[in-house]
C-alpha positions as CSV (number, residue, x, y, z in Angstrom):
1,M,0.0,0.0,0.0
2,K,1.7,3.1,-1.2
3,N,-0.5,5.8,0.2
4,P,-2.3,5.0,3.4
5,Q,-3.5,8.6,3.9
6,L,-5.3,8.4,0.5
7,L,-6.7,5.0,1.5
8,D,-8.1,6.5,4.6
9,L,-9.6,9.5,2.8
10,Y,-11.1,7.2,0.1
11,S,-12.7,5.0,2.7
12,D,-14.1,8.0,4.6
13,F,-15.4,9.4,1.2
14,C,-17.1,6.1,0.4
15,L,-18.7,5.9,3.8
16,T,-20.1,9.4,3.9
17,S,-20.9,10.2,0.3
18,F,-24.7,10.5,-0.5
19,A,-24.0,10.7,-4.3
20,A,-22.1,8.7,-6.8
21,I,-18.5,8.1,-5.8
22,T,-16.0,9.4,-8.4
23,A,-12.3,10.2,-8.4
24,T,-13.5,13.6,-9.7
25,G,-15.7,14.2,-6.6
26,L,-12.9,13.1,-4.3
27,S,-10.4,15.4,-6.0
28,K,-12.7,18.3,-5.3
29,L,-12.5,18.1,-1.7
30,P,-11.0,21.2,-0.2
31,D,-7.6,21.0,1.5
32,E,-6.9,17.5,0.4
33,G,-4.5,18.3,-2.5
34,Y,-5.2,15.1,-4.5
35,S,-5.7,15.3,-8.2
36,H,-8.1,13.1,-10.2
37,D,-5.1,11.3,-11.8
38,Q,-3.5,10.7,-8.4
39,I,-6.7,9.0,-7.2
40,S,-7.2,7.0,-10.3
41,R,-3.6,5.7,-10.2
42,F,-4.2,4.9,-6.6
43,L,-7.3,3.0,-7.2
44,Q,-5.7,1.0,-10.1
45,Q,-2.6,-0.2,-8.0
46,K,-4.3,-3.4,-6.7
47,A,-7.4,-4.6,-5.0
48,F,-7.4,-3.8,-1.4
49,D,-8.2,-6.6,0.9
50,Q,-9.0,-7.1,4.5
51,K,-5.4,-7.0,5.6
52,D,-4.9,-3.6,4.0
53,Y,-7.9,-2.1,5.8
54,W,-6.9,-3.9,9.2
55,K,-3.4,-2.3,8.9
56,M,-4.9,1.1,8.2
57,A,-7.4,0.7,11.1
58,T,-4.9,-0.5,13.7
59,S,-2.4,2.1,12.7
60,S,-5.1,4.8,13.2
61,T,-6.2,3.4,16.4
62,S,-2.7,3.3,17.8
63,N,-2.1,7.0,16.9
64,Q,-5.5,7.9,18.6
65,K,-4.4,6.3,21.8
66,S,-1.1,8.3,21.9
67,L,-2.9,11.5,21.7
């Protein structure tokens, strides 16, 4: 997984979006700084499996505990 921050953003976007989910829509989020092409390349890397999401969730949880 090359960009866990983008995976986190994409997951949140999918969970909270009420409209069609597109790379263009995600790239229009303010203050994120990702282009449509960056998001498209990210999504084409590989299929994310449960291990990828687990790694992301556990690292996020451990970061929260240290705050």
